[in-house]
C-alpha positions, 0 to 999 in steps of 0.5 A, spaced: 208 170 241 203 164 240 205 158 243 205 153 238 204 146 240 210 142 239 211 136 234 212 129 236 216 124 232 209 120 230 207 126 226 212 125 221 213 119 216 216 112 218 223 110 214 222 107 208 221 099 207 226 094 204 222 094 198 221 101 197 229 101 198 230 096 193 225 099 188 229 106 188 235 102 186 231 099 180 228 106 178 235 108 178 237 102 173 232 104 169 233 111 168 241 111 167 240 110 159 236 117 159 241 120 164 247 118 159 243 120 153 242 127 156 249 128 158 251 125 151 247 130 147 250 136 151 257 133 148 255 133 141 252 140 142 258 143 144 263 138 140 266 134 145 267 127 143 269 125 150 268 127 157 271 125 164 267 126 171 270 126 177 265 126 183 262 120 187 255 123 186 256 123 178 259 116 179 253 113 182 248 117 178 251 115 171 253 108 173 250 105 180 257 105 184 255 107 191 261 110 195 260 112 202 259 119 204 266 121 206 270 116 201 272 122 196 278 124 200 281 117 200 279 114 194 284 116 190 281 117 182 276 111 184 269 113 181 272 117 175 268 116 169 270 117 162 264 117 157 264 118 149 258 117 144 258 109 145 263 108 151 263 108 158 268 107 163 269 107 171 276 108 174 277 104 180 283 101 184 284 094 187 279 097 193 273 098 189 274 092 184 269 087 187 264 093 189 264 095 181 263 089 179 257 088 183 254 095 183 256 097 176 256 091 172 254 094 165 260 099 165 267 098 163 272 098 169 279 101 168 284 099 174 289 105 173 294 102 178 300 107 180 299 112 173 292 114 173 294 119 167 297 114 163 291 109 164 286 115 162 291 117 156 291 109 154 283 109 154 282 115 150 287 113 144 284 106 144 277 110 143 280 115 138 278 121 142 281 127 139 278 132 145 277 131 152 272 135 157 274 135 164 274 140 170 281 143 171 279 145 178 278 138 180 283 134 176 290 135 179 295 139 175 300 133 175 294 128 172 292 133 167 300 134 164 300 126 164 294 125 160 297 131 155 304 128 155 301 120 154 296 122 149 299 128 145 294 128 140 288 129 144 286 136 146 284 137 153 278 142 154 276 145 161 269 144 162 265 145 169 258 142 172 256 138 166 254 132 171 251 137 176 247 140 171 244 133 169 242 131 176 239 138 177 233 136 174 230 131 179 226 124 177 220 122 181 224 117 185 229 122 187 224 127 190 221 121 194 228 119 197 229 127 199 223 127 202 224 120 206 231 124 208 227 130 210 222 125 214 228 122 218 230 129 220 224 131 222 222 125 227 229 126 230 228 133 232 221 132 234 224 126 238 229 131 242 225 137 244 224 135 251 232 135 252 233 142 250 233 146 257 238 151 260 244 147 262 245 143 256 251 144 252 251 145 244 255 139 243 250 134 247 244 136 243 248 135 237 250 128 239 243 127 241 240 129 234 245 125 230 244 119 234 236 120 233 237 120 225 242 114 225 237 110 229 231 113 226 233 111 219 239 115 216 244 111 213 249 117 214 249 124 216 248 129 210 253 133 214 255 135 221 250 137 225 250 144 227 247 146 234 249 153 236 246 157 242 245 164 243 251 169 240 254 162 237 247 162 232 250 168 229 255 164 226 252 161 219 256 155 219 259 154 226 261 148 230 257 146 237 261 147 243 261 147 250 256 153 251 250 151 255 243 154 254 240 159 258 233 162 258 232 167 253 237 164 248 235 161 241 238 154 239 239 154 232 240 147 229 242 146 222 242 138 220 240 133 215 240 126 214 242 121 208 237 116 205 238 111 199 244 116 197 239 122 197 240 128 203 236 133 206 238 139 209 234 143 214 235 149 219 230 151 225 231 156 230 228 155 237 227 159 243 229 157 250 224 160 254 219 166 252 223 171 247 224 178 247 219 183 242 226 184 238 228 177 237 220 175 236 220 181 230 227 178 227 224 171 227 218 174 223 222 178 218 226 171 217 219 167 216 217 173 212 223 173 207 222 165 206 215 166 205 216 171 199 220 167 195 215 161 196 210 165 194 214 167 188 215 160 186 208 158 187 205 163 183 210 161 177 208 154 178 201 155 178 201 158 171 205 153 169 212 156 169 217 158 167 220 159 174 223 165 176 231 165 176 235 163 183 237 171 183 230 173 183 228 168 188 234 171 193 231 178 191 224 177 193 227 174 200 231 181 201 225 185 199 221 182 204 226 183 209 228 190 207 227 193 214 230 188 218 237 189 221 243 184 219 240 180 213 244 174 211 250 175 206 250 168 204 246 165 198 238 164 199 239 157 197 242 151 193 240 144 190 240 138 193 240 131 192 246 126 192 250 132 194 248 137 200 250 143 195 249 142 188 245 146 182 241 150 182 243 156 186 239 161 189 243 167 190 245 174 188 250 171 184 246 166 181 244 166 173 238 170 171 236 163 167 229 160 170 230 155 175 230 148 172 224 143 173 222 139 176 228 140 182 229 141 189 232 146 193 233 149 199 230 156 201 234 159 207 234 166 209 237 168 216 239 174 220 245 174 224 247 179 230 254 178 232 254 176 239 247 176 240 243 172 236 242 168 229 236 166 226 235 162 220 229 158 217 231 153 212 226 148 208 227 144 202 222 145 196 220 141 190 217 144 184 214 141 178 211 146 173 209 140 168 204 138 174 203 145 177 206 142 184 210 145 189 211 141 195 215 143 202 219 137 203 221 139 210 215 138 215 217 140 222 213 146 223 217 153 221 213 158 225 216 160 232 217 155 237 218 155 245 222 150 248 223 148 255 
């Protein structure tokens, strides 16, 4: 195996300046009318005269209010949106009223008090709504029933993913933020390579990587850091523990940073000492599977589109890895932006429709041998058929690296 030189933090872009951060906020403000127009056009096509969205990602994208990355479970119904052809309202309780005035001043604010269903019903009736689209999997049954009770003339129709579908197509400033988050993560991993040695625990390395991201420009983590060694690396979503690294094992890192609301996601599998021929071959198979998908995408981009489907991308990776054992059972990739996992999907269960453009998604094939080894390589790919461009936003080397 070739002994590649190890990267250093200075190989990657520096964190964004305050002026750049302010520019991104301006870009969002200018883009919101177009974002809302796209959503309203779908409402008109599908005959829905009002729509309710419940995710904080949608709240930020369409109104500007910026919730923390872990606030959704404790924020109640704050951040829910109500939308018609000519009205937009944001539900908030007293904890968020001042923030809403500052960050979403152009939106009506509804203090829903102790009865969110009644507050929603009252707003619907005041705007003459006859049909409301909302996600039955995200809205509590009690709230659904309360809306129906308080607004008996309004038909409730379950719709899913309309906000996510709009957000799947990325603006240039969104891709810039994802790239900046990738650079934070790249620098952080490069900065802790000298700590990866036999005897160091998974949890210690996970903490070092988290600290490096937070001190290196991340406003938050995209998700909890995974640092998994040896047989633990065969757990696709395992948690770091007390296991101490040994020579001959791998250490798998799955992690991401958040910058200006946008997230990164990368996985690197590093060898602690020289790998066996078998383990080197497994890494080569994973690398081959990822390259097959990226080659398929690059060809489509160079031809000006359309892009392949998410299902076709997954099939390309699996075909390239056909002779390898224990090929991944999870999806090949997922969109990313204000959420770590969003549209589009790349998997065996994905749509046969062409991937949207421009967009950003992960490509992350893996091989998992129980109690022995796990290998996954994950990069974020930005594609734009109109510009005939494909960029790998994750810059940390993907070739096999030997540490310690």
